[in-house]
C-alpha positions as CSV (number, residue, x, y, z in Angstrom):
1,M,-14.9,-127.1,-17.7
2,G,-16.4,-124.7,-20.2
3,L,-14.6,-122.2,-22.5
4,Q,-13.9,-118.7,-20.9
5,R,-15.4,-115.7,-22.6
6,P,-12.6,-113.5,-24.0
7,V,-12.3,-110.2,-22.2
8,E,-13.3,-107.3,-24.4
9,P,-11.3,-104.1,-24.1
10,F,-13.1,-101.2,-22.5
11,H,-12.9,-98.0,-24.5
12,R,-13.5,-95.0,-22.2
13,P,-14.8,-92.0,-24.1
14,Y,-12.4,-89.0,-24.1
15,A,-13.5,-85.9,-22.2
16,G,-11.4,-82.7,-22.1
17,P,-10.4,-81.3,-18.8
18,E,-13.1,-79.3,-17.0
19,P,-12.3,-75.6,-16.7
20,P,-11.7,-74.5,-13.2
21,A,-14.5,-72.8,-11.4
22,P,-14.4,-69.0,-11.7
23,G,-13.0,-67.5,-8.5
24,R,-15.0,-65.0,-6.6
25,R,-13.8,-61.4,-6.6
26,P,-13.2,-60.1,-3.1
27,R,-15.9,-57.7,-1.8
28,R,-13.2,-55.2,-0.8
29,L,-12.0,-54.8,-4.4
30,I,-15.6,-54.2,-5.6
31,A,-16.1,-51.5,-3.0
32,V,-12.8,-49.8,-4.0
33,L,-13.8,-49.7,-7.7
34,A,-17.2,-48.3,-6.9
35,A,-15.7,-45.5,-4.7
36,A,-13.2,-44.6,-7.5
37,A,-16.0,-44.3,-10.0
38,A,-17.9,-42.0,-7.6
39,V,-14.9,-39.8,-7.1
40,A,-14.3,-39.5,-10.9
41,V,-17.9,-38.5,-11.4
42,A,-17.6,-35.8,-8.6
43,V,-14.4,-34.4,-10.2
44,V,-16.0,-34.1,-13.6
45,A,-19.0,-32.3,-12.1
46,A,-16.8,-29.9,-10.1
47,V,-14.8,-29.0,-13.3
48,L,-18.0,-28.3,-15.2
49,V,-19.4,-26.1,-12.4
50,M,-16.1,-24.1,-12.1
51,S,-15.9,-23.5,-15.8
52,G,-19.5,-22.3,-15.9
53,G,-18.8,-19.9,-13.0
54,R,-15.8,-18.4,-14.7
55,E,-17.8,-17.9,-17.8
56,Q,-20.5,-16.1,-15.8
57,E,-17.9,-13.8,-14.1
58,A,-16.4,-12.9,-17.4
59,A,-19.7,-12.1,-19.0
60,P,-20.4,-8.3,-19.1
61,R,-22.7,-6.9,-16.4
62,R,-26.0,-5.3,-17.5
63,T,-27.5,-2.1,-16.2
64,P,-31.2,-2.0,-15.3
65,G,-31.9,-0.6,-18.7
66,G,-30.5,-3.7,-20.3
67,S,-27.3,-2.3,-21.9
68,A,-24.2,-4.4,-21.4
69,Q,-21.1,-2.9,-19.6
70,P,-17.7,-4.5,-19.6
71,P,-16.5,-5.7,-16.1
72,A,-14.3,-3.2,-14.2
73,V,-10.6,-4.0,-14.4
74,R,-8.3,-2.0,-12.0
75,P,-4.6,-2.4,-12.4
76,S,-2.8,-3.6,-9.3
77,G,-1.3,-0.7,-7.3
78,S,-3.3,2.0,-9.1
79,P,-5.3,4.4,-6.9
80,G,-9.0,3.9,-6.4
81,P,-11.7,6.0,-8.1
82,R,-11.9,8.3,-5.1
83,E,-8.1,8.6,-4.7
84,K,-7.1,11.3,-7.1
85,V,-3.4,11.7,-7.4
86,I,-1.4,14.9,-7.8
87,N,0.4,15.1,-11.1
88,A,2.6,18.2,-10.6
89,L,3.9,20.4,-7.8
90,P,3.2,24.1,-7.6
91,A,6.0,26.7,-7.8
92,P,8.4,26.3,-4.8
93,C,7.7,29.6,-3.2
94,G,4.1,29.9,-4.4
95,T,2.4,27.6,-1.9
96,V,2.5,29.8,1.3
97,A,0.4,32.9,1.5
98,A,2.3,36.2,1.8
99,G,0.6,37.0,5.1
100,T,1.6,33.7,6.6
101,V,5.2,34.2,5.6
102,E,5.2,37.8,7.0
103,R,4.0,36.6,10.4
104,A,6.5,33.8,10.5
105,V,9.6,35.6,9.1
106,P,9.1,39.3,8.7
107,E,10.9,41.0,5.8
108,A,12.4,37.6,4.7
109,T,14.7,36.9,1.8
110,R,13.9,33.7,0.0
111,R,15.8,31.1,-1.9
112,Q,14.2,28.3,-4.0
113,S,15.1,25.1,-5.8
114,A,12.9,22.8,-7.9
115,N,12.7,19.9,-10.3
116,S,9.8,17.9,-11.4
117,T,9.5,15.8,-8.2
118,L,11.1,18.0,-5.4
119,T,10.7,21.6,-4.5
120,T,12.2,23.7,-1.7
121,C,11.7,27.2,-0.6
122,T,13.7,28.8,2.3
123,Y,12.8,32.1,4.0
124,S,15.5,33.8,6.1
125,S,15.1,36.8,8.4
126,T,17.1,40.0,7.7
127,G,16.6,41.6,11.1
128,S,18.5,41.1,14.3
129,A,16.2,38.3,15.5
130,F,17.0,35.0,13.9
131,R,14.0,33.3,12.2
132,W,14.1,30.7,9.5
133,L,11.5,28.8,7.5
134,R,11.9,25.9,5.0
135,V,9.1,24.3,2.9
136,E,9.8,21.1,1.1
137,A,7.4,19.1,-1.1
138,R,8.2,15.7,-2.6
139,L,6.1,14.2,-5.4
140,Y,5.8,10.6,-6.4
141,A,4.6,11.1,-9.9
142,P,2.1,8.6,-11.5
143,G,4.2,8.7,-14.6
144,D,7.3,7.5,-12.7
145,T,5.7,4.7,-10.6
146,A,2.7,2.4,-10.8
147,T,2.1,2.9,-7.0
148,P,2.5,6.7,-6.3
149,V,0.4,6.7,-3.1
150,Q,2.1,3.6,-1.7
151,D,5.5,5.1,-2.4
152,A,4.6,8.3,-0.6
153,E,3.4,6.3,2.3
154,G,6.7,4.5,2.5
155,Y,8.7,7.7,2.5
156,Y,6.5,9.2,5.2
157,D,6.9,6.1,7.3
158,A,10.7,6.3,6.9
159,Q,10.8,10.0,8.0
160,W,8.7,9.1,11.0
161,A,11.1,6.3,12.0
162,Q,14.2,8.5,11.5
163,A,12.7,11.2,13.7
164,H,13.0,8.8,16.6
165,D,16.7,8.5,16.3
166,A,17.9,11.9,15.0
167,P,21.4,12.9,15.8
168,L,22.5,16.4,17.1
169,V,19.0,17.3,18.3
170,R,17.1,16.9,21.5
171,T,13.5,15.9,20.9
172,V,11.1,17.6,23.2
173,T,7.9,16.3,21.7
174,L,7.2,14.0,18.7
175,E,3.6,13.0,18.1
176,R,1.2,12.1,15.3
177,R,-1.4,14.8,14.5
178,G,-4.8,14.3,12.8
179,G,-6.5,16.9,10.6
180,I,-3.4,17.8,8.5
181,G,-3.6,16.1,5.2
182,D,-4.0,12.3,5.1
183,E,-1.6,11.8,7.9
184,A,0.9,14.0,9.8
185,Y,3.2,14.3,12.8
186,R,4.6,17.3,14.7
187,W,8.1,17.5,16.1
188,F,9.5,20.1,18.4
189,K,13.3,19.8,19.0
190,T,16.3,21.9,20.1
191,D,19.5,22.1,18.1
192,E,22.4,20.9,20.3
193,G,25.0,22.7,18.1
194,Q,23.3,26.1,18.0
195,P,21.0,27.9,20.4
196,T,17.9,27.4,18.3
197,V,14.6,25.6,18.6
198,V,12.7,24.0,15.7
199,G,9.0,23.3,15.1
200,Q,8.5,20.8,12.3
201,V,5.4,19.4,10.6
202,T,5.6,16.5,8.2
203,A,2.4,15.5,6.3
204,R,1.3,13.4,3.5
205,V,-1.5,14.1,1.1
206,R,-2.1,11.3,-1.4
207,N,1.2,11.0,-3.3
208,V,3.0,14.0,-1.9
209,V,4.9,14.4,1.3
210,L,5.6,17.9,2.6
211,T,7.9,19.0,5.4
212,V,7.7,22.4,7.0
213,A,10.4,23.4,9.5
214,Y,10.3,26.7,11.4
215,S,13.3,27.7,13.5
216,E,14.1,30.7,15.8
217,Q,16.5,31.6,18.5
218,A,16.1,29.7,21.8
219,P,15.0,31.8,24.8
220,R,18.0,33.2,26.6
221,K,16.2,32.8,29.9
222,G,14.0,30.0,30.8
223,P,13.6,26.6,29.2
224,A,13.5,26.2,25.5
225,D,10.3,24.2,25.8
226,A,8.5,27.5,26.4
227,R,8.5,28.2,22.6
228,E,7.1,24.8,21.7
229,R,3.5,25.7,21.1
230,A,4.3,28.9,19.2
231,C,6.8,27.2,16.9
232,L,4.5,24.3,16.2
233,D,1.5,26.5,15.5
234,T,3.6,28.5,13.0
235,A,4.8,25.4,11.2
236,T,1.2,24.0,11.2
237,A,-0.2,27.3,9.7
238,V,2.4,27.1,6.9
239,A,1.6,23.4,6.2
240,R,-2.1,24.1,5.9
241,D,-1.3,26.8,3.2
242,V,0.8,24.2,1.3
243,L,-2.0,21.6,1.5
244,T,-4.4,24.2,0.1
245,A,-2.1,24.9,-2.8
246,L,-1.6,21.2,-3.5
247,S,-5.4,20.6,-3.6
248,H,-5.6,23.0,-6.6
249,S,-2.7,21.5,-8.5
């Protein structure tokens, strides 16, 4: 029996742990990142375009001759270039022609009242036949409000609404009428407290609202409506005189 060869120890060389294999990114995450990048690029481009457009709008316009003009700036509520406002009212009893007054109220006495924004003139008959004429003008001055025309429109609309529910009168006709100022309506009514009839015209011209009321005794015989046309024609003639006077103020 021979000698056994001694067993030699086996030395295994040391090797560090292998790094794990890199994981794969999901395709969905890659798509989301790409879409976000595209959106960011689009937003930046839009901002640049908008800022460039504002700079172009702010730049002064040039006439065909090449000279620069600043852009037109119109304050909010101010009248347009063709909408000339009225700055002051004429004298209270100076708006109706003498001949018109004589035909409406012969040999009349008059009484007037005025301030910077409201004028009234009242003509009363002195004879046996009752006749009465009142002219009122209300101004919305551009020095008192930034929207004089709009304020006058609001007052006119309020008067139109009140005419539909007026107490102590019986409305015979109430209708809008063109060709008198910028807008107007005519109103024929009877006074339930007195035997009188009234023809009234309310009109607006730019920033002024005028009201003309002509009254006379109701017919003793026959319906009061018989005087409708005559009373309204008288009030309309007076209103046209007032509009003419306002056009020169």
